[in-house]
DRENKE-786287 format. One record per residue: residue in three letters; x, y, z of N, C-alpha, C, CB in turn. Coordinates in steps of 0.1 Angstrom, whole numbers, plus 5000, padded with zeros to 4 digits. Glycine has a CB too. Example, Ala and Ser with C-alpha at 12.3 -4.5 7.8 and 13.67 -1.06 7.14 Angstrom:
2
ALA513249435078512349555078513249675078511349555090SER512849785071513749895071512950005079514149945057
//
This chain:
443
MET642723281050642423421061641123471059643423571058PRO640323451072638723491070638623641065637723481086ASN637223661057637223781054635823851062637223791038VAL635623921069634223991074634424151071634023981092TRP633824201060633824361058632524381061634424421044ILE632724531066631824631073631424721062632524721084ASP630324731056629824851048629324951054628924811039ASP629425101052628325221057627325221046629025391059LEU626325171057625125191044624725341044623625091046TRP625625411048624325551053625325611036624525691078LEU626825611037627825721034628025641020629225741046LYS628325681003628925650995629525710988628525590992THR630525670980631825740973630925800962633225640966ASP631025920959630725960942631225990935630126030938HIS631325920923631925880910634025920914630926000893GLY634325790923635625800929635825850936636325820924THR635126010944635126080956634626030967634726180954PRO635626020974634725940989633926081000636325811003PRO633526061010632826161016634226231021631626111028THR634126331027635526411030635226361046635726621027PRO636426381050637026381068635826441073638726491072GLU635326531073634726681077633426581077634926851063ALA632326561068631326501067631326411075631126481057LYS632126321072632026201085632026251090632726111089ARG633126341105632726421114631426461118633226511110ALA631126531107629826551112628526521111629626631111LEU629026381103627926261109627526221119628126181107ALA628926211124629426121139629026151149630826121143ASN629026331148628426381162627626451162629126441169ALA626726391148624826471149623826391160623826451130HIS622826441166622326361169621626331158621826381180ASP620426421149619826361134620726351125618826441128PRO620826241116621826271108621326361096622326151104PHE620226371095619626471084620026621085618026471085LYS620026671099621126781102622526771098621326781115ALA622826721100624326681092625126741081624126581086LYS625826831083626326881068627026801065627027011065VAL626526731058626726581051626126611029625226431063ASP626926611017626026681007625726581003626326780998GLU624426600998623526520993624026400980622626620988ARG625526450972625826320965627126200970626326370951TRP626626210991627526130997626426050999628426181007ARG625126101004624226021008623825911002623326081008THR623525801010622925661001621125710998622925471014THR620625630993619025600997618525541013618625490985ARG619125511018619025431029619625581041620025261027TYR619925661036620325721045619725811060620825781037GLY620325761070619825781084618725721086619625901087ASN618325611080617425501083618125381082616325501075GLY617325291100617725201102619325211103617225121093LYS619725111109621525051112622225141105622124881106ARG623125161100624225221100625525171091624325231113TRP626125071102626624931098626424831097627224901101ARG627124731085626524621085628124521079624824621074CYS628224391092629524341086628624271077630724241096ARG629424141063629124091057630123991057628724151049TRP629623861051630823741052630123631044631223671070TYR630623551041630023431029630223291039631223411012VAL629423231037629823071043629122931034629123071060THR629322841037629322751027628022681033630622651025SER627722641028626322571032625222461029625822631031ASP625222381027624522281021625222221007623222341018GLY626122271009627022300994627122400985626822240985GLU626822510989626622640987626722680991626022680985ARG627722820984628522960990627023060992630023040975ARG626523101007625923201006626323331014624823151010GLN625723431013626523581023625623591034626623771014ARG626223601040625223611056626123781061625723411074SER624423841067625323971073624624011089625024121060LYS625124101093624524161105625124321108624924041119SER623924451109623424531112624024571123622424531112PHE624424701131625024791137624724901140625924811133ALA624224961149624325101148625325201153623425151151LYS626325111156627825171162629125121152628125111178TRP629725181151631025131142631325061150632325211136ALA631825091166632525031179632224871177631925091194ASP630524871174630124751176630224631163628724791179ALA630024721155630824621142631924571139630924671132GLU632424631148634524621149634624491153635724741163ALA633924521170634424381178633324301173634624381196PHE632424301168631624161160632724121149629924211151ARG633324181140634324171133635224081138634824281131THR635624141144637024071154636923951162637524161166SER635523951162635423801173635023711161634023811188LEU634323751150633623621139635023611131632123681126GLU636123681127637423651124638223541136638223801123ASP637923581142638523481152638123371157638823521161ASP637123341155636323241155636023091140634923341158ILE636323171129636623111118637923081117636223171109ARG638823121124640023091125640322991132640723171128GLN640022981146639622841152639022711153639322851157ASP638222751141637622641133635922661142638522471134LYS635822761148633822771161633522821154633322851179TYR633322891141632222961133630722921134632522951119VAL629622871139628422831132627822951126627322751141ASP627222871117626422971108624923001119626022881090PRO624823111119623523121126621823101123623523241128ARG622323061109620923021101620922891104620823041084ALA621622861105621722661106621022611120623822581108SER620922751127620322671141618522691142621022771157LEU618722781130617222761129616522651121616722881124ARG617222541119616822401115615422331126618422311117LEU614722281126613922221134614322061137612522221127PHE613922051153614621941161614121831151614121921178ARG613021791147612521691137613721641129611421761127ASN614021711118614321721106616221671111613821891098VAL616421741123617821691129618021561135618221761140ALA616821551141616721381146616821251137615221361152GLU616021361121615921231113617721191110614821271096GLN618221321106619721341099620321211113620721561101TRP620321251128620821171136620821031134620321191146LEU619721011133618920871134619820791119616620901132ARG619520861108620620821095621720781101621020941085SER622520871112624320861110624420741120625421041115LYS623320661124623420561135623620441128622220551144ASN624520451121624820311114625220191120625820311105ASN625620171135626120041137625220011148627720031140LEU624320071149622720031160622119881153621020181158THR621919841166621019661162619619721158620719511181ASP619019641156617619681154616419661163617219621143GLY616919621174616419651187616619791193616919551195VAL617819861192618019981197617520101191619120001199ARG618220061174617320181172615620181164618320261162ALA615020051167613520071174613720141184612719961178LYS614020121199613620191207613920351203614220151217TYR614820411197614920571196614120581188616120641192GLU614120501177612720561168611720601175611920461159CYS611520491187609820531193609920581206608620391195GLU611020641215611220741220610920891215612220721222LEU611720901201611721011195609821011189613221011181ARG609520921186608120941180606920971192607720801171PHE607220911205605820891215606521011230605620651221TYR607821071228607921171239609121281237608221101252VAL609621251226610121401222610121471211611321421224ASN609721411200609021491188607621571189608621391179PRO606521521198605721591202605821731211605221511208LYS606921671219607421801221607721931215608121791224TRP609421881208610321951202610421901186611621941209GLY609421871181609521831168609921981160608021761164ASP608722051162608522141153609122281159607122141148VAL610122261168610722381172612122351171610422441186SER612622551166614022511162615122501169614422581153LEU616222481163617522411176617522541187619822381168ARG617422631175617922761186617122821194618422871181SER615722751197614622821206614822701218612822841198ILE615722661221615822521229616822521241616322381218ASP616222601249617022601262617522561274616822641265GLU618122561283618722511289617222531302620222571290ASP616222601305615322621312614022551307615122751313ALA614122581296612422481285612922371289612322481262VAL614422281288614822121289614422091305616822091285ALA614222161310614422141324613122151327615422231332GLN612122191323610822181328610422101318610122311331TRP610822021309610121911301610121801311610921861286ILE611521801314612121661328611121661333613421691340ALA610921761340609621751352608321711347609321901360ASP608521751335607221711331607221601327606721791321LEU608121481324608021391323607821301332608821381317ALA608421311342608521291357607121271363609321421364ALA606421411359605221391366604021361356605021521374GLY603921321344602921271335602021341329602221191341SER603121491327602221641321602821691312601921751329TYR602921521303604021591292603121561274606121481293PRO603221611263602721581253603321441249602821671245THR602621431244602621231241602421201226601121131250GLY602921121217602721071202601621001202603720991194GLY601320901216600320761218599120791212599920711235PRO598220701212596820711206596020821214596120571206ALA595020901212594520991214593420971228594121021201GLY593420971234592520941251593520851256590720861252ARG594520801255595220721260595820791276596320691249ALA595520751284596420871298597720881300596220821314VAL598420941299599820921296600520951316600321081282LYS601220881317601320791328603220921335601520561321PRO603320941350604620931350605820871345604720941356LEU607120881340607920821336609020781349608420891325SER609520661348610620611357611620691354611020461357PRO612120731364613920811362614820681354615020851382ARG614520561352615320511345614920561326615220341351SER614020541325613220611312613520731305612020641316ILE613520801316613620941313615520951310612921041329LYS616420901319617520911315617920861302618020851323SER617220771297617420701281616820841273616320521277ILE615620871274615120981267615721061265614321021270VAL616021171276616721281278618221241276616421341291LYS618821191277620421171277620821141267621021081286VAL620020971263620620941251620320981241620520851249VAL618821021238618121011225618221221221616220921227PHE617821251230617321411228619321481229615721481247ALA619821421240621021481243621821461225621821401259GLY621521331222622621271215622421351195622321071217VAL620621371194620321461185621421611184618921481189PHE621521651200622121791199623621771197621821891213ASP624021641202625821681194625621601185627621641203TYR624921581178624921561163624621711154623721441159ALA624121781158624121911157625421991158623421951166ILE625921921169627222061172628521961164627822111197ALA628221841161629321841152629321851140629821741153GLN627621911136627421951123627722081117626221941122ARG628422161131627922251132627022361128628422251133TYR625622341134624322381136624122471147623422271138LEU625022401158625022481174626522491181624022391186LEU626522571190627922561200627622461212628322721208ARG626422511213626022401231624822311230625522521248ASN625122161240624122141237623822151255623922011227PRO621622221248621422261258620922121270620622381254ALA620922021265620621871273621721741278619621781264ARG622821841276624021781277624021741299625421921269ASP623921911301624121891318622821911327625322011324ALA621721861316620321891324620521771334618721871314SER619721801347619921691357618421601354620121751376VAL618721521358617521411353617321341368618021281339PRO615821261367615721221382616921091384614021171386ARG617121031400617720951403617020821404618320981411PRO617420721401616720611404616020591417617520531402GLN615320581422615020491434615320331435613620521437HIS615620341450616020221453615120121449616320211465GLN613420151452612220061447611920031436611220091448ASP612920071426612420121408613119991409613120301395LEU614419901414615019771410614219681417616719761413VAL613419591412613119451415614119381415612219381407TYR614119281427614719171425614219061434616019191425LEU614718941439613818881446615218841451612618771440ASP614918721466615218671473615518561467614518691482ILE616418441477616718331476615218211471617418311490GLY614618281485613518191487612418191476612818211500GLN612118351470611618331458612118281445611318421456ILE613318281445613818231435613718071431614918261436GLU613818001443613617871442612217821444614617811450GLN611017961444609717891444609317941429608617941457LEU610218041422609918061411610517901399610418221409ALA611517931402612717771397611217621398614817731417ALA610517621408609717481410608417521398609217441430ALA607917621398606817681395607317651378606617851402ALA608117681375608917701360608817541356610917781361GLU609317491366609417331360608017281358610317211371ARG607017311368605617261364605217271353604717301371VAL605617431352605017511338605417411326605817671335GLY606817381327607317351311608017201317608717501301ARG609317221314610517111321611317141327611217051314PRO611917011331613217081339613917211335614216991340VAL614217181324615417301318615217421322615617321302ASP613717451325613117571325613417641342611417541321ALA613017521353613817541364615517611364613817411369LEU616417541354617917571350617817701344618617481340ILE617117701339617417871330617217931341616217931316VAL615617961350615718031362616618081374615017981365ARG617217941376618217921385619717981376618117741391PHE619917911365621518031359621418151357622118021344GLN619918221355619718341353620518391367618018381350SER619418361378619818411389620818401398619218411394TYR622018301395622818261401624518311393622418121404VAL623918321382625218371371624818511369625518291356GLY623718521362623918671358623718711350624618741358THR624018631340623818671323621918731321624218481310ARG622818791306620918841303620018731293620819021294ILE619118741294618318601291618418571280616918591293ASN619218681270619318631254621118571257619118811239GLU621818631261623118591264623318411270623618701275THR622018421282621618241284621318161271620118211294PHE620318211263619718131252621018121241618418221244ALA621518201240622718201230623918081235623518381230LEU623818061245625117991248625217881242625417961262GLN626517791234626717641232627417541238627117641222VAL627317451240628217381246629617411245628117271241ASN630617411236631717451237631717601243632317431225ASP631017661248630917821253631717741273628317911251LEU630717631273631217611288632217501294630117601295ASP632917551302634317441311633317421320636117511320LEU632917321325632617251334633617211347632217151326GLN635117191341635517131355636417281363636816981352THR636317401351636917491359635517541367637817611350GLY634017541363633217591369633217761360633617561385HIS633817751341632917901342632117851324634218121342ALA631917971321631017971304631518111305628917941300ARG631718111291632218211277631018261275632918141261ILE630518361274629718471270630518531256629618581284ARG630118491244630818491233629518571226631318331227ARG628518541225627318601215625818621224626918481201THR624718661218623718691222622618701211623918771229TRP621218681212620418681203620218831203619418591206LYS619818901193619419011191617918991184620519091185ASN616919111192615519061186615519221174613919051201SER615219171161614319291154613119251148614919371144ALA612819361142611219351137610819241129610719471129LYS612119171123611419021112611918921117611818991096ARG613118911127613418811129615018831142613618751113GLN615018691149616318681160617518651150616018551174GLN618618751156619818701149620818701160620218781137ILE621818601159623018641168623618721161624018541172GLY624018811176625018861175626118931186624718921169PRO626919001187627818971199627519071211629318981195PRO628119041220627419051236626819231235629019011252LYS625919271245625819381243627219541246624619371250SER627819491254629019551257630119551242629519461271GLY629919431233630519411223632119321226630619551218ARG632319331238633319231240632919051245634219301251PRO633419001248633518841256633818861263634018741254ARG633218791277633718781286633818671299633318881288THR634118611305634118481312633318521325635718411314VAL632818421333631318431340632118311350629518371328ALA631418341359632118201371630318141372633018291394ILE630218021376629417961372629217871390629817891357PRO627917931397628317831414628517701411626917821428LYS628717611420629017451417627717371420630217381427PHE626917421428625617301430625017341409623717371450LEU625017441401624717391388625317301383624817461380ILE626617261385627417201376626817061373628817191382PRO626316981380625916861376624516861369625916781388ALA623816931370622316961360622717021346621117101367LEU623417121346624417141333625117031324625617221338ALA625716951333626416841330625316761320626916751345GLU624716721325623316601322622616711310621816581341LEU622716791312621816901300622816871285622017151307VAL623816901287625016881280625716751270625716891289GLU625716691278625816541272624916501263625616441281GLY626416461256626116361241625916501229624116241242GLN626216611238625216711225626616781218623716881233SER626516831207628016831199628316991205628016821175GLY629517031201630117181210629217281203632117221208THR628817251187628117381188626617391187628517461177ALA626017261199624517261200624517351214623817081199PHE623217431206622717511222622817441240621117531220VAL623117541249623017461265621917481263623517501280PHE620817581264619217551269618417551252618317691282ARG617917461252617317421242615417371242618417321239GLY614917391229613417371231613217191231612517451217ALA611817151233611617051233612217001218610317031236ARG612317041209612916951193614117021192611716961175GLY614817071207616217101203616517221193616816971196ALA615517321191616117431185616617531194615117481176HIS617217671191617217731203615917841210618517801202ILE615817841220614817881226614118051222615217861241ASN613518091221613318231217612618271233612118241200ASP613318411232613018461243611018461249613718581242HIS610718561234609218601234608418501239608718621221ASN609018391230607918291234608018191246607618221223TRP609118221253609618151267608818251279611718161269ARG608818371274608318431283606318411285609018581279ARG606318381274604818331273604518241276604218331264ARG605118131271604518001277604917971292604917871269ILE606418051297606717961309606618111318608517841307TRP607318201318607718281329606618331336608618391325ARG605318391323604118451331603518351337603018521323PRO603218241334602318151339603418081353601818031326ALA604618081353605218061367605118181375606618031366VAL605118251372605018391382603718411388605418521375LYS602618361381601218321387601418221398600318241376GLN601718111393601817951400602518011417603117811387ALA604118081414604718091420604018191431605618111413ASP602818291429602418401438603018491436602418381452LEU603918521430604718671429604518791417606318641427GLN602818731413602018841401601918981405600318791397ASP602118981420601319131424603419221424599919131449MET604219151425605319221425605519331412606419121425PRO605519471412605819531397606919481391605919691397HIS606619481380608019501368608619381364609319591373LEU607719251375609119121374608919091362609018961384THR609919091355610919021341611418951342611819071334PRO612018861334613218751335614618841341613618671318HIS614518991334615719021337616019091350616219091327THR614819081359614819071375615818981378613519031382LEU615918851373616718761382618318781375616118591381ARG618318911369620118961361620019021380620419151340HIS619019101381619219191393619119121408618219311392SER618619021410618518911423620118891421617218751421TYR620818821409622518761413622718861417623818701401ALA622819001412623719121419623419161433623619271411ALA622019131439621519171454622619021461619119151457ILE622518911453623218781458624418821464623618661447ALA625318841447626918841451627318971458627918831436ILE626119071457626619161469626919151485625919231470ARG626019081484625619011499627018861503623418921495ALA627218871497627718751496629718811496627018671481GLY629618941494630718981493631719051484631018921494ALA630719031470631419081455631919211461630319111440ASP633119251450633319371450632419411438634719401449ILE633019591435632419631425632919601408632319741429LYS634319571408634719531398634719401391635619551398ALA634819291406634219161401632619181394634119051413LEU632019261405630319251394630519271379629119401399GLN631119361381631119451368631519341356632519601370GLN632419281361633419161349632119071350635319061356GLN631218981357630818921356629318951347631018881367MET628819091354627419121344627619191330626319241352GLY629019221327629119211315629219401312627919101309HIS628919471321628719591320629519681317628419631327ALA630219781310630719891302631819921314629420041296SER631019961320632520041330631719981346632720301328ALA632820021352632520001366631120111374634020021373SER631520201365630620321368629420291372630520401358LEU628920251355627420181356627320071363626920131345THR628019991364627119891376627219911387627419751376LEU628020051395627320131406626720231406628020181414ASP626320291392624920341391623920271391624620391382VAL623920151390622620081395622420001404622120001387TYR623519941411623919851422624219911433624919771420GLY625220081429625520121440624720141456625820221435PHE623520161458622820151469623020031479621520141465MET623119941469622919801476624119761484622619691465PHE625319821482626719821488626319911502627919911478ASP625720021504625020101518625219941530622720171514ASN624319831521623619751533625019701541622419601528ARG626219721533627019621540628419751543627519441528LEU627919861552628619921555629019901571628220031550GLN628219841577628219811590629719701590626619751594GLU629219621579630219501580631819561577629719361567VAL631819641568633419741567633719781580633319891556ALA632919801585632719921602633719811608630619941613ASN632819681610633519531622634519521611632419331627ALA634719501602636119451599637519531597636019401587VAL637319691601638219791606638419761618637819931605ASP637319791628637519711643638319601641636019661650SER638319481637638619381638640319321631637419331633GLU640519441624642119461614642819571630641819581592ARG642019691632642919731641643119701653643119831640ALA642119581657642319551674643519411672640319491685SER643319331660644619231657645719311656644519131644ALA645819441649647019521647648019541661646419661642LEU646919591667647519671684647619491687645919821698GLN647419381689647519281697648919241691646219181697SER649419271677650519191670651719241679650619221652SER651319401678652019481683652619481697651319561683ALA651319481703651819451717652719301719650519441726ASN652219221710653119051719654719111712652418811709SER655119231699655919191697656919301705655919171684SER656619401717657319451724657319381732657119531727THR656519301740656819161748657519141748656619061747ILE658219081737658918991731660519081731658118951717MET660119191729661719311731662219281745661219511730CYS661219331747661219301761662219221769660219251763VAL661819061767662418951774663718921766661518831775ASP664118971750665018981746666519081754664419001734ASP665719211753666619351762666619241775665619561765SER666119191785666519171798667319021799665219181809THR667218951790668318851786669518871784668118791775ALA669719011778670919031770671619161778670519051752ASN670819181790671819271800672319161811671019421809LEU671319061810671818901827673118861814669818681833ASP672918851802674418791796675318891801674618791778GLU675219021800676619091802676619101817676819251794GLN675919091828675919091844677018961847674119051851VAL676318811840677818721841678318731830677718561842
//
């Protein structure tokens, strides 16, 4: 049973004798407590000074039992607070008011330590976003002091490029893209508050419902088929034929670059034109290591027929555990080295260096654009690309489906015309049958 006590800070018991009801009424009715008819023996040393009523209760914080209190001028307010507090304790909703005074920086460190299932790459990304974007603004601010309005203003500052940063002094601060803002605010910043709520430091997350800028269409860079072929040819000139195949595989299958480099021969079924994505290379500060795909679940992807002969030639005579795409000495390909030795020179040779934010991941976006134009629906695209949900696929590529609205309208038009024609033909046949029946009856 939760206990909250209400103490009278102005009146006391004198040697076992409590104040009389008359004395209490006199004090309650007096505008000036010092003019009330209350005997000195019942007056405390605080009589008439400060608030009269104090609610008192105990909490366990950091393994220690501590007393908490709150004072009120009126009995009714103290009683209402006690009732509310006891109800919160019964329903397991109670939050220690002093816990919300913790600095954001300290809670962020706790949150990061609690993320035991992160890859090295993701952990490094979270640490970077905390160090450069979040802590410079909120690190020395208490959880209690961060509200929705302040968060909204910070988001606007991130978009405008007027935010405090933890980068080197003198470096220009640039506006962040909607995707970067979403990661910083919705994943890292809001994640710290979710952790604080789970630890009973707070009741509400001021960042969870905050509005962040929507990614604009121009933020997503992708190549058309002509540019892809141009880039593949340049990659072969810079490197080897396998480098052209890597560009085409990325562009026409849509796997992530490190999923492509982790493919093994026994993952391919070239007779059916499928590949099983079971693993990916994970980048860490020390080395690359094999791990599960980003979603954590294997998936099967389809390979266009024109890629099959080149893949068959590439894996011929190789063991089942050999990597499909191999370096000149037969080892696996490191994506950082490949970007430096092949990707960047090929982009320059293909005269694509003026396209902003052109990376190997651009080829994955290019696959999505080609697949959507070819008629892929959102569920098929989700499965091929390995997204955790169809809503994620829609968030990234939904705008591309707008280009097919007229196709859908034309298909509806054709379907209606076909149905009406079929109905008209059925009516004609029925009329002929009825006429024949009447003739039979006359005969």
